[in-house]
C-alpha positions in Angstrom: 6.0 11.8 18.5 2.9 11.8 16.4 2.9 13.3 13.0 -0.4 15.2 12.3 -2.2 16.3 9.1 -5.6 17.8 8.4 -7.7 16.9 5.3 -10.8 18.8 4.0 -13.9 16.7 3.3 -17.4 17.1 2.1 -20.0 16.5 4.8 -22.9 14.1 4.2 -23.8 13.7 7.9 -22.4 16.2 10.4 -20.8 15.1 13.7 -17.7 14.8 15.7 -15.9 11.5 16.3 -12.5 10.0 16.7 -11.1 6.5 16.4 -8.5 4.1 15.0 -8.6 4.1 11.2 -9.8 0.9 9.4 -9.2 1.2 5.7 -11.3 -1.4 3.9 -9.2 -3.1 1.2 -12.3 -4.1 -0.8 -15.9 -2.8 -1.0 -18.2 -4.1 1.7 -22.0 -4.4 1.9 -23.3 -3.9 5.4 -26.3 -6.0 4.4 -25.1 -9.6 4.6 -21.5 -8.6 5.1 -21.5 -7.4 8.7 -22.8 -8.9 12.0 -24.6 -5.9 13.5 -24.7 -7.4 17.0 -20.9 -7.8 17.1 -19.9 -5.0 14.7 -17.6 -7.3 12.7 -17.1 -8.1 9.1 -18.6 -11.5 8.3 -18.5 -11.6 4.5 -16.7 -14.8 3.5 -15.2 -13.1 0.5 -13.9 -10.0 2.3 -10.1 -10.0 3.0 -10.7 -8.3 6.4 -13.3 -10.9 7.6 -13.4 -10.8 11.4 -12.2 -7.1 11.6 -14.2 -4.9 14.0 -15.9 -1.7 12.8 -17.0 -0.8 16.3 -15.7 2.7 17.4 -13.4 3.0 14.4 -13.2 5.6 11.6 -14.0 3.2 8.7 -12.7 4.3 5.3 -14.7 2.9 2.4 -13.2 4.0 -0.9 -15.9 2.1 -2.7 -19.4 1.3 -1.4 -21.5 -1.7 -2.5 -24.7 -3.1 -1.2 -28.4 -2.8 -1.1 -30.8 -0.2 0.3 -31.0 -2.4 3.4 -27.5 -1.2 4.4 -29.1 1.8 6.0 -31.0 -0.3 8.4 -27.9 -2.4 9.3 -26.0 0.8 10.0 -28.8 2.2 12.1 -29.0 -1.0 14.1 -25.3 -1.1 14.7 -25.4 2.5 15.9 -28.3 1.6 18.2 -26.5 -1.3 19.7 -23.2 0.6 20.1 -21.4 -1.7 17.7 -21.3 0.8 14.8 -18.3 2.8 13.5 -17.3 6.1 15.1 -17.4 7.7 11.6 -17.5 6.7 7.9 -15.1 8.2 5.3 -16.3 7.5 1.8 -14.7 7.8 -1.6 -18.1 8.8 -3.1 -21.4 10.1 -1.7 -23.8 7.4 -0.6 -27.3 8.4 0.4 -28.2 5.0 1.7 -25.5 5.0 4.4 -26.3 8.7 5.2 -30.0 7.7 5.7 -28.9 5.0 8.2 -26.8 7.5 10.3 -29.5 10.2 10.1 -32.2 7.8 11.3 -30.1 6.4 14.1 -29.3 10.0 15.2 -33.0 10.9 15.3 -34.3 7.7 16.8 -31.5 6.7 19.1 -29.4 9.8 19.4 -26.5 7.7 18.1 -25.7 8.8 14.6 -22.1 8.9 13.1 -20.5 11.5 10.9 -20.1 10.6 7.3 -17.8 12.5 5.0 -16.5 12.2 1.5 -12.9 12.6 0.3 -11.4 12.9 -3.1 -8.9 10.3 -4.4 -5.8 12.3 -3.5 -7.0 12.9 0.1 -7.9 9.2 0.4 -4.3 8.3 -0.2 -3.2 10.6 2.6 -5.7 8.9 4.9 -4.5 5.4 4.1 -1.3 5.9 6.2 -3.1 7.2 9.3 -3.4 5.3 12.5 -6.1 7.5 14.1 -8.5 10.1 12.8 -10.8 12.8 14.2 -13.7 13.7 12.0 -15.3 17.1 12.8 -17.3 19.2 10.4 -15.6 19.2 7.1 -12.2 18.3 8.5 -10.4 15.1 9.3 -7.4 15.4 11.6 -5.0 12.5 11.1 -2.4 11.0 13.4 0.5 9.0 12.0 2.1 7.1 14.9 4.3 4.1 14.5 3.0 1.4 12.2 -0.3 2.4 10.6 -3.3 0.6 12.1 -5.2 0.8 8.9 -5.7 -2.9 8.4 -5.5 -4.3 11.9 -8.6 -6.4 12.8 
């Protein structure tokens, strides 16, 4: 039986999405660190190289990268290889712009929310998450899928 919990988040980009949780162990720049066509992490230095972002609720406690990350996110969303949602540890206007542009141009944005450090710890053990408005509903079933490629 699944154990459930709800977290309250700040909304950067509104939306409704569900997926398996992928907690990034280290910061990731979408520009140069992700293959937009496949939706996978390609950065040689990232411990989760090869992991798919496609259709997942991607948790990024820290964000790094250039302003070009917005165009990479928009392209991923256009191609259908983007994340279902992004959960950030700090607000990031560059990623928000990518989702907003993809939503306006392609009708394929993704929700982006921000959690504080305490809530981020609770999210780390979740296998699935549903992001809607300022809420994240977590499912804890079996072994966490947080770091599965």
